[in-house]
mmCIF file of the N, C-alpha and C atoms, coordinates in Angstrom:
data_MODEL
# 
_entry.id   MODEL 
# 
loop_
_atom_site.group_PDB 
_atom_site.id 
_atom_site.type_symbol 
_atom_site.label_atom_id 
_atom_site.label_alt_id 
_atom_site.label_comp_id 
_atom_site.label_asym_id 
_atom_site.label_entity_id 
_atom_site.label_seq_id 
_atom_site.pdbx_PDB_ins_code 
_atom_site.Cartn_x 
_atom_site.Cartn_y 
_atom_site.Cartn_z 
_atom_site.occupancy 
_atom_site.B_iso_or_equiv 
_atom_site.pdbx_formal_charge 
_atom_site.auth_seq_id 
_atom_site.auth_comp_id 
_atom_site.auth_asym_id 
_atom_site.auth_atom_id 
_atom_site.pdbx_PDB_model_num 
ATOM 1   N N  . MET A 1 1  ? 0.016   68.710 54.655 1.00 0.00 ? 1  MET A N  1 
ATOM 2   C CA . MET A 1 1  ? -0.367  68.676 56.067 1.00 0.00 ? 1  MET A CA 1 
ATOM 3   C C  . MET A 1 1  ? 0.709   67.940 56.836 1.00 0.00 ? 1  MET A C  1 
ATOM 4   N N  . THR A 1 2  ? 1.014   68.467 57.999 1.00 0.00 ? 2  THR A N  1 
ATOM 5   C CA . THR A 1 2  ? 2.024   67.778 58.858 1.00 0.00 ? 2  THR A CA 1 
ATOM 6   C C  . THR A 1 2  ? 1.360   66.606 59.593 1.00 0.00 ? 2  THR A C  1 
ATOM 7   N N  . LEU A 1 3  ? 2.193   65.725 60.070 1.00 0.00 ? 3  LEU A N  1 
ATOM 8   C CA . LEU A 1 3  ? 1.683   64.582 60.790 1.00 0.00 ? 3  LEU A CA 1 
ATOM 9   C C  . LEU A 1 3  ? 0.968   65.029 62.081 1.00 0.00 ? 3  LEU A C  1 
ATOM 10  N N  . ALA A 1 4  ? 1.551   65.983 62.789 1.00 0.00 ? 4  ALA A N  1 
ATOM 11  C CA . ALA A 1 4  ? 0.922   66.471 64.010 1.00 0.00 ? 4  ALA A CA 1 
ATOM 12  C C  . ALA A 1 4  ? -0.455  67.068 63.733 1.00 0.00 ? 4  ALA A C  1 
ATOM 13  N N  . ASN A 1 5  ? -0.558  67.854 62.680 1.00 0.00 ? 5  ASN A N  1 
ATOM 14  C CA . ASN A 1 5  ? -1.864  68.426 62.345 1.00 0.00 ? 5  ASN A CA 1 
ATOM 15  C C  . ASN A 1 5  ? -2.874  67.378 61.934 1.00 0.00 ? 5  ASN A C  1 
ATOM 16  N N  . ALA A 1 6  ? -2.419  66.336 61.255 1.00 0.00 ? 6  ALA A N  1 
ATOM 17  C CA . ALA A 1 6  ? -3.335  65.263 60.849 1.00 0.00 ? 6  ALA A CA 1 
ATOM 18  C C  . ALA A 1 6  ? -3.808  64.485 62.095 1.00 0.00 ? 6  ALA A C  1 
ATOM 19  N N  . VAL A 1 7  ? -2.914  64.248 63.056 1.00 0.00 ? 7  VAL A N  1 
ATOM 20  C CA . VAL A 1 7  ? -3.311  63.585 64.278 1.00 0.00 ? 7  VAL A CA 1 
ATOM 21  C C  . VAL A 1 7  ? -4.311  64.419 65.060 1.00 0.00 ? 7  VAL A C  1 
ATOM 22  N N  . LYS A 1 8  ? -4.039  65.723 65.151 1.00 0.00 ? 8  LYS A N  1 
ATOM 23  C CA . LYS A 1 8  ? -4.976  66.630 65.839 1.00 0.00 ? 8  LYS A CA 1 
ATOM 24  C C  . LYS A 1 8  ? -6.336  66.603 65.180 1.00 0.00 ? 8  LYS A C  1 
ATOM 25  N N  . GLN A 1 9  ? -6.397  66.679 63.866 1.00 0.00 ? 9  GLN A N  1 
ATOM 26  C CA . GLN A 1 9  ? -7.656  66.704 63.193 1.00 0.00 ? 9  GLN A CA 1 
ATOM 27  C C  . GLN A 1 9  ? -8.383  65.379 63.358 1.00 0.00 ? 9  GLN A C  1 
ATOM 28  N N  . ARG A 1 10 ? -7.643  64.274 63.339 1.00 0.00 ? 10 ARG A N  1 
ATOM 29  C CA . ARG A 1 10 ? -8.269  62.956 63.502 1.00 0.00 ? 10 ARG A CA 1 
ATOM 30  C C  . ARG A 1 10 ? -8.880  62.817 64.861 1.00 0.00 ? 10 ARG A C  1 
ATOM 31  N N  . ILE A 1 11 ? -8.234  63.354 65.916 1.00 0.00 ? 11 ILE A N  1 
ATOM 32  C CA . ILE A 1 11 ? -8.807  63.318 67.248 1.00 0.00 ? 11 ILE A CA 1 
ATOM 33  C C  . ILE A 1 11 ? -10.080 64.151 67.305 1.00 0.00 ? 11 ILE A C  1 
ATOM 34  N N  . ILE A 1 12 ? -10.015 65.306 66.729 1.00 0.00 ? 12 ILE A N  1 
ATOM 35  C CA . ILE A 1 12 ? -11.207 66.194 66.707 1.00 0.00 ? 12 ILE A CA 1 
ATOM 36  C C  . ILE A 1 12 ? -12.339 65.482 65.952 1.00 0.00 ? 12 ILE A C  1 
ATOM 37  N N  . ASP A 1 13 ? -12.009 64.852 64.815 1.00 0.00 ? 13 ASP A N  1 
ATOM 38  C CA . ASP A 1 13 ? -13.010 64.143 64.008 1.00 0.00 ? 13 ASP A CA 1 
ATOM 39  C C  . ASP A 1 13 ? -13.603 62.963 64.820 1.00 0.00 ? 13 ASP A C  1 
ATOM 40  N N  . LEU A 1 14 ? -12.789 62.251 65.574 1.00 0.00 ? 14 LEU A N  1 
ATOM 41  C CA . LEU A 1 14 ? -13.289 61.128 66.377 1.00 0.00 ? 14 LEU A CA 1 
ATOM 42  C C  . LEU A 1 14 ? -14.339 61.628 67.353 1.00 0.00 ? 14 LEU A C  1 
ATOM 43  N N  . ALA A 1 15 ? -14.064 62.692 68.040 1.00 0.00 ? 15 ALA A N  1 
ATOM 44  C CA . ALA A 1 15 ? -14.998 63.239 69.006 1.00 0.00 ? 15 ALA A CA 1 
ATOM 45  C C  . ALA A 1 15 ? -16.277 63.719 68.303 1.00 0.00 ? 15 ALA A C  1 
ATOM 46  N N  . SER A 1 16 ? -16.138 64.382 67.198 1.00 0.00 ? 16 SER A N  1 
ATOM 47  C CA . SER A 1 16 ? -17.255 64.890 66.432 1.00 0.00 ? 16 SER A CA 1 
ATOM 48  C C  . SER A 1 16 ? -18.133 63.743 65.949 1.00 0.00 ? 16 SER A C  1 
ATOM 49  N N  . ASN A 1 17 ? -17.523 62.721 65.387 1.00 0.00 ? 17 ASN A N  1 
ATOM 50  C CA . ASN A 1 17 ? -18.271 61.580 64.870 1.00 0.00 ? 17 ASN A CA 1 
ATOM 51  C C  . ASN A 1 17 ? -19.041 60.837 65.964 1.00 0.00 ? 17 ASN A C  1 
ATOM 52  N N  . GLN A 1 18 ? -18.519 60.866 67.172 1.00 0.00 ? 18 GLN A N  1 
ATOM 53  C CA . GLN A 1 18 ? -19.186 60.233 68.300 1.00 0.00 ? 18 GLN A CA 1 
ATOM 54  C C  . GLN A 1 18 ? -20.121 61.173 69.034 1.00 0.00 ? 18 GLN A C  1 
ATOM 55  N N  . LYS A 1 19 ? -20.163 62.427 68.519 1.00 0.00 ? 19 LYS A N  1 
ATOM 56  C CA . LYS A 1 19 ? -21.031 63.479 69.088 1.00 0.00 ? 19 LYS A CA 1 
ATOM 57  C C  . LYS A 1 19 ? -20.714 63.716 70.571 1.00 0.00 ? 19 LYS A C  1 
ATOM 58  N N  . ILE A 1 20 ? -19.409 63.770 70.882 1.00 0.00 ? 20 ILE A N  1 
ATOM 59  C CA . ILE A 1 20 ? -18.977 64.048 72.222 1.00 0.00 ? 20 ILE A CA 1 
ATOM 60  C C  . ILE A 1 20 ? -17.956 65.167 72.213 1.00 0.00 ? 20 ILE A C  1 
ATOM 61  N N  . THR A 1 21 ? -17.728 65.758 73.373 1.00 0.00 ? 21 THR A N  1 
ATOM 62  C CA . THR A 1 21 ? -16.726 66.818 73.503 1.00 0.00 ? 21 THR A CA 1 
ATOM 63  C C  . THR A 1 21 ? -15.361 66.163 73.658 1.00 0.00 ? 21 THR A C  1 
ATOM 64  N N  . ILE A 1 22 ? -14.319 67.025 73.474 1.00 0.00 ? 22 ILE A N  1 
ATOM 65  C CA . ILE A 1 22 ? -12.947 66.553 73.715 1.00 0.00 ? 22 ILE A CA 1 
ATOM 66  C C  . ILE A 1 22 ? -12.794 66.150 75.198 1.00 0.00 ? 22 ILE A C  1 
ATOM 67  N N  . HIS A 1 23 ? -13.460 66.844 76.044 1.00 0.00 ? 23 HIS A N  1 
ATOM 68  C CA . HIS A 1 23 ? -13.421 66.485 77.488 1.00 0.00 ? 23 HIS A CA 1 
ATOM 69  C C  . HIS A 1 23 ? -13.965 65.100 77.711 1.00 0.00 ? 23 HIS A C  1 
ATOM 70  N N  . LYS A 1 24 ? -15.108 64.803 77.101 1.00 0.00 ? 24 LYS A N  1 
ATOM 71  C CA . LYS A 1 24 ? -15.693 63.457 77.229 1.00 0.00 ? 24 LYS A CA 1 
ATOM 72  C C  . LYS A 1 24 ? -14.791 62.390 76.618 1.00 0.00 ? 24 LYS A C  1 
ATOM 73  N N  . LEU A 1 25 ? -14.149 62.691 75.503 1.00 0.00 ? 25 LEU A N  1 
ATOM 74  C CA . LEU A 1 25 ? -13.208 61.761 74.868 1.00 0.00 ? 25 LEU A CA 1 
ATOM 75  C C  . LEU A 1 25 ? -12.056 61.481 75.801 1.00 0.00 ? 25 LEU A C  1 
ATOM 76  N N  . ALA A 1 26 ? -11.553 62.518 76.472 1.00 0.00 ? 26 ALA A N  1 
ATOM 77  C CA . ALA A 1 26 ? -10.458 62.337 77.403 1.00 0.00 ? 26 ALA A CA 1 
ATOM 78  C C  . ALA A 1 26 ? -10.882 61.424 78.568 1.00 0.00 ? 26 ALA A C  1 
ATOM 79  N N  . LEU A 1 27 ? -12.116 61.632 79.067 1.00 0.00 ? 27 LEU A N  1 
ATOM 80  C CA . LEU A 1 27 ? -12.606 60.796 80.171 1.00 0.00 ? 27 LEU A CA 1 
ATOM 81  C C  . LEU A 1 27 ? -12.709 59.366 79.686 1.00 0.00 ? 27 LEU A C  1 
ATOM 82  N N  . ARG A 1 28 ? -13.285 59.130 78.545 1.00 0.00 ? 28 ARG A N  1 
ATOM 83  C CA . ARG A 1 28 ? -13.403 57.766 78.021 1.00 0.00 ? 28 ARG A CA 1 
ATOM 84  C C  . ARG A 1 28 ? -12.051 57.085 77.822 1.00 0.00 ? 28 ARG A C  1 
ATOM 85  N N  . ALA A 1 29 ? -11.082 57.880 77.395 1.00 0.00 ? 29 ALA A N  1 
ATOM 86  C CA . ALA A 1 29 ? -9.747  57.379 77.137 1.00 0.00 ? 29 ALA A CA 1 
ATOM 87  C C  . ALA A 1 29 ? -8.938  57.194 78.392 1.00 0.00 ? 29 ALA A C  1 
ATOM 88  N N  . GLY A 1 30 ? -9.353  57.834 79.468 1.00 0.00 ? 30 GLY A N  1 
ATOM 89  C CA . GLY A 1 30 ? -8.613  57.769 80.692 1.00 0.00 ? 30 GLY A CA 1 
ATOM 90  C C  . GLY A 1 30 ? -7.310  58.577 80.695 1.00 0.00 ? 30 GLY A C  1 
ATOM 91  N N  . VAL A 1 31 ? -7.333  59.640 79.889 1.00 0.00 ? 31 VAL A N  1 
ATOM 92  C CA . VAL A 1 31 ? -6.176  60.519 79.853 1.00 0.00 ? 31 VAL A CA 1 
ATOM 93  C C  . VAL A 1 31 ? -6.590  61.899 80.371 1.00 0.00 ? 31 VAL A C  1 
ATOM 94  N N  . PRO A 1 32 ? -5.686  62.618 81.012 1.00 0.00 ? 32 PRO A N  1 
ATOM 95  C CA . PRO A 1 32 ? -6.007  63.937 81.515 1.00 0.00 ? 32 PRO A CA 1 
ATOM 96  C C  . PRO A 1 32 ? -6.486  64.858 80.381 1.00 0.00 ? 32 PRO A C  1 
ATOM 97  N N  . TYR A 1 33 ? -7.581  65.554 80.639 1.00 0.00 ? 33 TYR A N  1 
ATOM 98  C CA . TYR A 1 33 ? -8.075  66.513 79.663 1.00 0.00 ? 33 TYR A CA 1 
ATOM 99  C C  . TYR A 1 33 ? -7.010  67.539 79.322 1.00 0.00 ? 33 TYR A C  1 
ATOM 100 N N  . SER A 1 34 ? -6.215  67.947 80.326 1.00 0.00 ? 34 SER A N  1 
ATOM 101 C CA . SER A 1 34 ? -5.177  68.941 80.072 1.00 0.00 ? 34 SER A CA 1 
ATOM 102 C C  . SER A 1 34 ? -4.112  68.437 79.047 1.00 0.00 ? 34 SER A C  1 
ATOM 103 N N  . THR A 1 35 ? -3.834  67.158 79.096 1.00 0.00 ? 35 THR A N  1 
ATOM 104 C CA . THR A 1 35 ? -2.887  66.593 78.116 1.00 0.00 ? 35 THR A CA 1 
ATOM 105 C C  . THR A 1 35 ? -3.434  66.692 76.705 1.00 0.00 ? 35 THR A C  1 
ATOM 106 N N  . LEU A 1 36 ? -4.656  66.294 76.529 1.00 0.00 ? 36 LEU A N  1 
ATOM 107 C CA . LEU A 1 36 ? -5.308  66.318 75.227 1.00 0.00 ? 36 LEU A CA 1 
ATOM 108 C C  . LEU A 1 36 ? -5.497  67.772 74.748 1.00 0.00 ? 36 LEU A C  1 
ATOM 109 N N  . SER A 1 37 ? -5.950  68.622 75.630 1.00 0.00 ? 37 SER A N  1 
ATOM 110 C CA . SER A 1 37 ? -6.198  70.026 75.308 1.00 0.00 ? 37 SER A CA 1 
ATOM 111 C C  . SER A 1 37 ? -4.905  70.702 74.927 1.00 0.00 ? 37 SER A C  1 
ATOM 112 N N  . SER A 1 38 ? -3.826  70.461 75.661 1.00 0.00 ? 38 SER A N  1 
ATOM 113 C CA . SER A 1 38 ? -2.543  71.071 75.331 1.00 0.00 ? 38 SER A CA 1 
ATOM 114 C C  . SER A 1 38 ? -2.034  70.687 73.942 1.00 0.00 ? 38 SER A C  1 
ATOM 115 N N  . PHE A 1 39 ? -2.199  69.436 73.601 1.00 0.00 ? 39 PHE A N  1 
ATOM 116 C CA . PHE A 1 39 ? -1.793  69.002 72.252 1.00 0.00 ? 39 PHE A CA 1 
ATOM 117 C C  . PHE A 1 39 ? -2.676  69.605 71.183 1.00 0.00 ? 39 PHE A C  1 
ATOM 118 N N  . LEU A 1 40 ? -3.975  69.575 71.380 1.00 0.00 ? 40 LEU A N  1 
ATOM 119 C CA . LEU A 1 40 ? -4.893  70.094 70.361 1.00 0.00 ? 40 LEU A CA 1 
ATOM 120 C C  . LEU A 1 40 ? -4.762  71.598 70.183 1.00 0.00 ? 40 LEU A C  1 
ATOM 121 N N  . ASN A 1 41 ? -4.445  72.317 71.245 1.00 0.00 ? 41 ASN A N  1 
ATOM 122 C CA . ASN A 1 41 ? -4.321  73.784 71.195 1.00 0.00 ? 41 ASN A CA 1 
ATOM 123 C C  . ASN A 1 41 ? -2.920  74.220 70.826 1.00 0.00 ? 41 ASN A C  1 
ATOM 124 N N  . GLY A 1 42 ? -1.999  73.297 70.577 1.00 0.00 ? 42 GLY A N  1 
ATOM 125 C CA . GLY A 1 42 ? -0.647  73.647 70.162 1.00 0.00 ? 42 GLY A CA 1 
ATOM 126 C C  . GLY A 1 42 ? 0.269   74.064 71.280 1.00 0.00 ? 42 GLY A C  1 
ATOM 127 N N  . LYS A 1 43 ? -0.159  73.987 72.521 1.00 0.00 ? 43 LYS A N  1 
ATOM 128 C CA . LYS A 1 43 ? 0.730   74.294 73.635 1.00 0.00 ? 43 LYS A CA 1 
ATOM 129 C C  . LYS A 1 43 ? 1.789   73.213 73.789 1.00 0.00 ? 43 LYS A C  1 
ATOM 130 N N  . CYS A 1 44 ? 1.475   72.025 73.392 1.00 0.00 ? 44 CYS A N  1 
ATOM 131 C CA . CYS A 1 44 ? 2.372   70.893 73.398 1.00 0.00 ? 44 CYS A CA 1 
ATOM 132 C C  . CYS A 1 44 ? 2.479   70.398 71.915 1.00 0.00 ? 44 CYS A C  1 
ATOM 133 N N  . SER A 1 45 ? 3.666   70.208 71.423 1.00 0.00 ? 45 SER A N  1 
ATOM 134 C CA . SER A 1 45 ? 3.814   69.855 69.991 1.00 0.00 ? 45 SER A CA 1 
ATOM 135 C C  . SER A 1 45 ? 3.793   68.351 69.716 1.00 0.00 ? 45 SER A C  1 
ATOM 136 N N  . SER A 1 46 ? 3.658   67.542 70.752 1.00 0.00 ? 46 SER A N  1 
ATOM 137 C CA . SER A 1 46 ? 3.702   66.102 70.537 1.00 0.00 ? 46 SER A CA 1 
ATOM 138 C C  . SER A 1 46 ? 2.729   65.386 71.461 1.00 0.00 ? 46 SER A C  1 
ATOM 139 N N  . ILE A 1 47 ? 2.447   64.155 71.109 1.00 0.00 ? 47 ILE A N  1 
ATOM 140 C CA . ILE A 1 47 ? 1.561   63.322 71.899 1.00 0.00 ? 47 ILE A CA 1 
ATOM 141 C C  . ILE A 1 47 ? 2.225   61.921 71.940 1.00 0.00 ? 47 ILE A C  1 
ATOM 142 N N  . THR A 1 48 ? 2.150   61.255 73.069 1.00 0.00 ? 48 THR A N  1 
ATOM 143 C CA . THR A 1 48 ? 2.819   59.975 73.134 1.00 0.00 ? 48 THR A CA 1 
ATOM 144 C C  . THR A 1 48 ? 1.972   58.898 72.406 1.00 0.00 ? 48 THR A C  1 
ATOM 145 N N  . LEU A 1 49 ? 2.604   57.871 72.012 1.00 0.00 ? 49 LEU A N  1 
ATOM 146 C CA . LEU A 1 49 ? 1.879   56.760 71.373 1.00 0.00 ? 49 LEU A CA 1 
ATOM 147 C C  . LEU A 1 49 ? 0.942   56.091 72.368 1.00 0.00 ? 49 LEU A C  1 
ATOM 148 N N  . THR A 1 50 ? 1.353   56.046 73.606 1.00 0.00 ? 50 THR A N  1 
ATOM 149 C CA . THR A 1 50 ? 0.495   55.468 74.658 1.00 0.00 ? 50 THR A CA 1 
ATOM 150 C C  . THR A 1 50 ? -0.790  56.263 74.795 1.00 0.00 ? 50 THR A C  1 
ATOM 151 N N  . THR A 1 51 ? -0.646  57.579 74.832 1.00 0.00 ? 51 THR A N  1 
ATOM 152 C CA . THR A 1 51 ? -1.842  58.461 74.940 1.00 0.00 ? 51 THR A CA 1 
ATOM 153 C C  . THR A 1 51 ? -2.722  58.238 73.713 1.00 0.00 ? 51 THR A C  1 
ATOM 154 N N  . LEU A 1 52 ? -2.136  58.155 72.540 1.00 0.00 ? 52 LEU A N  1 
ATOM 155 C CA . LEU A 1 52 ? -2.913  57.921 71.342 1.00 0.00 ? 52 LEU A CA 1 
ATOM 156 C C  . LEU A 1 52 ? -3.613  56.575 71.398 1.00 0.00 ? 52 LEU A C  1 
ATOM 157 N N  . LEU A 1 53 ? -2.955  55.561 71.911 1.00 0.00 ? 53 LEU A N  1 
ATOM 158 C CA . LEU A 1 53 ? -3.557  54.251 72.068 1.00 0.00 ? 53 LEU A CA 1 
ATOM 159 C C  . LEU A 1 53 ? -4.761  54.324 73.008 1.00 0.00 ? 53 LEU A C  1 
ATOM 160 N N  . HIS A 1 54 ? -4.633  55.067 74.106 1.00 0.00 ? 54 HIS A N  1 
ATOM 161 C CA . HIS A 1 54 ? -5.757  55.206 75.021 1.00 0.00 ? 54 HIS A CA 1 
ATOM 162 C C  . HIS A 1 54 ? -6.941  55.949 74.361 1.00 0.00 ? 54 HIS A C  1 
ATOM 163 N N  . ILE A 1 55 ? -6.637  56.926 73.569 1.00 0.00 ? 55 ILE A N  1 
ATOM 164 C CA . ILE A 1 55 ? -7.697  57.650 72.804 1.00 0.00 ? 55 ILE A CA 1 
ATOM 165 C C  . ILE A 1 55 ? -8.406  56.664 71.886 1.00 0.00 ? 55 ILE A C  1 
ATOM 166 N N  . CYS A 1 56 ? -7.639  55.816 71.239 1.00 0.00 ? 56 CYS A N  1 
ATOM 167 C CA . CYS A 1 56 ? -8.246  54.803 70.338 1.00 0.00 ? 56 CYS A CA 1 
ATOM 168 C C  . CYS A 1 56 ? -9.113  53.868 71.131 1.00 0.00 ? 56 CYS A C  1 
ATOM 169 N N  . GLU A 1 57 ? -8.602  53.387 72.242 1.00 0.00 ? 57 GLU A N  1 
ATOM 170 C CA . GLU A 1 57 ? -9.406  52.468 73.090 1.00 0.00 ? 57 GLU A CA 1 
ATOM 171 C C  . GLU A 1 57 ? -10.664 53.138 73.557 1.00 0.00 ? 57 GLU A C  1 
ATOM 172 N N  . GLY A 1 58 ? -10.580 54.393 73.938 1.00 0.00 ? 58 GLY A N  1 
ATOM 173 C CA . GLY A 1 58 ? -11.775 55.130 74.385 1.00 0.00 ? 58 GLY A CA 1 
ATOM 174 C C  . GLY A 1 58 ? -12.752 55.329 73.262 1.00 0.00 ? 58 GLY A C  1 
ATOM 175 N N  . SER A 1 59 ? -12.289 55.273 72.022 1.00 0.00 ? 59 SER A N  1 
ATOM 176 C CA . SER A 1 59 ? -13.150 55.430 70.876 1.00 0.00 ? 59 SER A CA 1 
ATOM 177 C C  . SER A 1 59 ? -13.539 54.109 70.227 1.00 0.00 ? 59 SER A C  1 
ATOM 178 N N  . ASN A 1 60 ? -13.099 53.021 70.843 1.00 0.00 ? 60 ASN A N  1 
ATOM 179 C CA . ASN A 1 60 ? -13.384 51.660 70.364 1.00 0.00 ? 60 ASN A CA 1 
ATOM 180 C C  . ASN A 1 60 ? -12.846 51.452 68.946 1.00 0.00 ? 60 ASN A C  1 
ATOM 181 N N  . ILE A 1 61 ? -11.660 51.957 68.681 1.00 0.00 ? 61 ILE A N  1 
ATOM 182 C CA . ILE A 1 61 ? -10.989 51.676 67.426 1.00 0.00 ? 61 ILE A CA 1 
ATOM 183 C C  . ILE A 1 61 ? -9.548  51.234 67.710 1.00 0.00 ? 61 ILE A C  1 
ATOM 184 N N  . THR A 1 62 ? -8.896  50.676 66.701 1.00 0.00 ? 62 THR A N  1 
ATOM 185 C CA . THR A 1 62 ? -7.494  50.292 66.831 1.00 0.00 ? 62 THR A CA 1 
ATOM 186 C C  . THR A 1 62 ? -6.605  51.425 66.328 1.00 0.00 ? 62 THR A C  1 
ATOM 187 N N  . LEU A 1 63 ? -5.321  51.349 66.652 1.00 0.00 ? 63 LEU A N  1 
ATOM 188 C CA . LEU A 1 63 ? -4.375  52.315 66.081 1.00 0.00 ? 63 LEU A CA 1 
ATOM 189 C C  . LEU A 1 63 ? -4.391  52.242 64.564 1.00 0.00 ? 63 LEU A C  1 
ATOM 190 N N  . LYS A 1 64 ? -4.546  51.036 64.036 1.00 0.00 ? 64 LYS A N  1 
ATOM 191 C CA . LYS A 1 64 ? -4.590  50.905 62.583 1.00 0.00 ? 64 LYS A CA 1 
ATOM 192 C C  . LYS A 1 64 ? -5.790  51.696 62.048 1.00 0.00 ? 64 LYS A C  1 
ATOM 193 N N  . ASP A 1 65 ? -6.930  51.568 62.704 1.00 0.00 ? 65 ASP A N  1 
ATOM 194 C CA . ASP A 1 65 ? -8.132  52.287 62.275 1.00 0.00 ? 65 ASP A CA 1 
ATOM 195 C C  . ASP A 1 65 ? -7.892  53.812 62.363 1.00 0.00 ? 65 ASP A C  1 
ATOM 196 N N  . PHE A 1 66 ? -7.176  54.234 63.425 1.00 0.00 ? 66 PHE A N  1 
ATOM 197 C CA . PHE A 1 66 ? -6.926  55.664 63.604 1.00 0.00 ? 66 PHE A CA 1 
ATOM 198 C C  . PHE A 1 66 ? -6.164  56.193 62.414 1.00 0.00 ? 66 PHE A C  1 
ATOM 199 N N  . PHE A 1 67 ? -5.112  55.490 61.988 1.00 0.00 ? 67 PHE A N  1 
ATOM 200 C CA . PHE A 1 67 ? -4.273  56.019 60.908 1.00 0.00 ? 67 PHE A CA 1 
ATOM 201 C C  . PHE A 1 67 ? -4.789  55.651 59.531 1.00 0.00 ? 67 PHE A C  1 
ATOM 202 N N  . ASP A 1 68 ? -5.808  54.778 59.423 1.00 0.00 ? 68 ASP A N  1 
ATOM 203 C CA . ASP A 1 68 ? -6.386  54.443 58.133 1.00 0.00 ? 68 ASP A CA 1 
ATOM 204 C C  . ASP A 1 68 ? -7.472  55.468 57.802 1.00 0.00 ? 68 ASP A C  1 
ATOM 205 N N  . ASP A 1 69 ? -7.040  56.675 57.501 1.00 0.00 ? 69 ASP A N  1 
ATOM 206 C CA . ASP A 1 69 ? -7.910  57.793 57.207 1.00 0.00 ? 69 ASP A CA 1 
ATOM 207 C C  . ASP A 1 69 ? -7.282  58.649 56.153 1.00 0.00 ? 69 ASP A C  1 
ATOM 208 N N  . GLU A 1 70 ? -8.089  59.288 55.358 1.00 0.00 ? 70 GLU A N  1 
ATOM 209 C CA . GLU A 1 70 ? -7.631  60.120 54.293 1.00 0.00 ? 70 GLU A CA 1 
ATOM 210 C C  . GLU A 1 70 ? -6.673  61.224 54.750 1.00 0.00 ? 70 GLU A C  1 
ATOM 211 N N  . LEU A 1 71 ? -6.826  61.671 55.991 1.00 0.00 ? 71 LEU A N  1 
ATOM 212 C CA . LEU A 1 71 ? -5.937  62.709 56.516 1.00 0.00 ? 71 LEU A CA 1 
ATOM 213 C C  . LEU A 1 71 ? -4.456  62.325 56.404 1.00 0.00 ? 71 LEU A C  1 
ATOM 214 N N  . PHE A 1 72 ? -4.195  61.053 56.509 1.00 0.00 ? 72 PHE A N  1 
ATOM 215 C CA . PHE A 1 72 ? -2.798  60.598 56.535 1.00 0.00 ? 72 PHE A CA 1 
ATOM 216 C C  . PHE A 1 72 ? -2.246  60.211 55.160 1.00 0.00 ? 72 PHE A C  1 
ATOM 217 N N  . LYS A 1 73 ? -3.076  60.375 54.128 1.00 0.00 ? 73 LYS A N  1 
ATOM 218 C CA . LYS A 1 73 ? -2.621  60.013 52.785 1.00 0.00 ? 73 LYS A CA 1 
ATOM 219 C C  . LYS A 1 73 ? -1.731  61.052 52.178 1.00 0.00 ? 73 LYS A C  1 
ATOM 220 N N  . ASN A 1 74 ? -1.785  62.307 52.624 1.00 0.00 ? 74 ASN A N  1 
ATOM 221 C CA . ASN A 1 74 ? -1.011  63.393 52.036 1.00 0.00 ? 74 ASN A CA 1 
ATOM 222 C C  . ASN A 1 74 ? 0.154   63.847 52.933 1.00 0.00 ? 74 ASN A C  1 
ATOM 223 N N  . ILE A 1 75 ? 0.528   62.992 53.861 1.00 0.00 ? 75 ILE A N  1 
ATOM 224 C CA . ILE A 1 75 ? 1.658   63.356 54.713 1.00 0.00 ? 75 ILE A CA 1 
ATOM 225 C C  . ILE A 1 75 ? 2.939   63.145 53.912 1.00 0.00 ? 75 ILE A C  1 
ATOM 226 N N  . THR A 1 76 ? 3.765   64.169 53.887 1.00 0.00 ? 76 THR A N  1 
ATOM 227 C CA . THR A 1 76 ? 5.020   64.064 53.137 1.00 0.00 ? 76 THR A CA 1 
ATOM 228 C C  . THR A 1 76 ? 6.126   63.729 54.128 1.00 0.00 ? 76 THR A C  1 
ATOM 229 N N  . GLU A 1 77 ? 7.172   63.111 53.632 1.00 0.00 ? 77 GLU A N  1 
ATOM 230 C CA . GLU A 1 77 ? 8.266   62.716 54.481 1.00 0.00 ? 77 GLU A CA 1 
ATOM 231 C C  . GLU A 1 77 ? 8.886   63.904 55.229 1.00 0.00 ? 77 GLU A C  1 
ATOM 232 N N  . SER A 1 78 ? 8.893   65.068 54.573 1.00 0.00 ? 78 SER A N  1 
ATOM 233 C CA . SER A 1 78 ? 9.501   66.237 55.209 1.00 0.00 ? 78 SER A CA 1 
ATOM 234 C C  . SER A 1 78 ? 8.638   66.800 56.320 1.00 0.00 ? 78 SER A C  1 
ATOM 235 N N  . SER A 1 79 ? 7.382   66.339 56.404 1.00 0.00 ? 79 SER A N  1 
ATOM 236 C CA . SER A 1 79 ? 6.486   66.887 57.470 1.00 0.00 ? 79 SER A CA 1 
ATOM 237 C C  . SER A 1 79 ? 6.173   65.866 58.537 1.00 0.00 ? 79 SER A C  1 
ATOM 238 N N  . THR A 1 80 ? 6.986   64.830 58.688 1.00 0.00 ? 80 THR A N  1 
ATOM 239 C CA . THR A 1 80 ? 6.664   63.752 59.620 1.00 0.00 ? 80 THR A CA 1 
ATOM 240 C C  . THR A 1 80 ? 7.450   63.847 60.917 1.00 0.00 ? 80 THR A C  1 
ATOM 241 N N  . LYS A 1 81 ? 8.032   64.959 61.218 1.00 0.00 ? 81 LYS A N  1 
ATOM 242 C CA . LYS A 1 81 ? 8.806   65.131 62.465 1.00 0.00 ? 81 LYS A CA 1 
ATOM 243 C C  . LYS A 1 81 ? 7.832   65.359 63.607 1.00 0.00 ? 81 LYS A C  1 
ATOM 244 N N  . MET A 1 82 ? 7.543   64.264 64.323 1.00 0.00 ? 82 MET A N  1 
ATOM 245 C CA . MET A 1 82 ? 6.644   64.336 65.456 1.00 0.00 ? 82 MET A CA 1 
ATOM 246 C C  . MET A 1 82 ? 7.108   63.333 66.492 1.00 0.00 ? 82 MET A C  1 
ATOM 247 N N  . THR A 1 83 ? 7.291   63.746 67.675 1.00 0.00 ? 83 THR A N  1 
ATOM 248 C CA . THR A 1 83 ? 7.704   62.835 68.756 1.00 0.00 ? 83 THR A CA 1 
ATOM 249 C C  . THR A 1 83 ? 6.489   62.032 69.193 1.00 0.00 ? 83 THR A C  1 
ATOM 250 N N  . VAL A 1 84 ? 6.666   60.755 69.269 1.00 0.00 ? 84 VAL A N  1 
ATOM 251 C CA . VAL A 1 84 ? 5.599   59.847 69.770 1.00 0.00 ? 84 VAL A CA 1 
ATOM 252 C C  . VAL A 1 84 ? 6.099   59.033 70.912 1.00 0.00 ? 84 VAL A C  1 
# 
């Protein structure tokens, strides 16, 4: 799995675990829904670290908590090209 795909899935999982939509997650995070939607739908291939931090804050978790997930255990060095 690529890093970008793992980040996308983690965001989707966060919303699902909180039983909220991606739109509601964007509102909680204070980020434009279009930004989040573009990344999740593959229209944009990267997400900024600041946006990811806001998503974490909106989910009441830390960046460490975000990346401390099984999704990130199988990331290979060759698949880590992602702009943050």
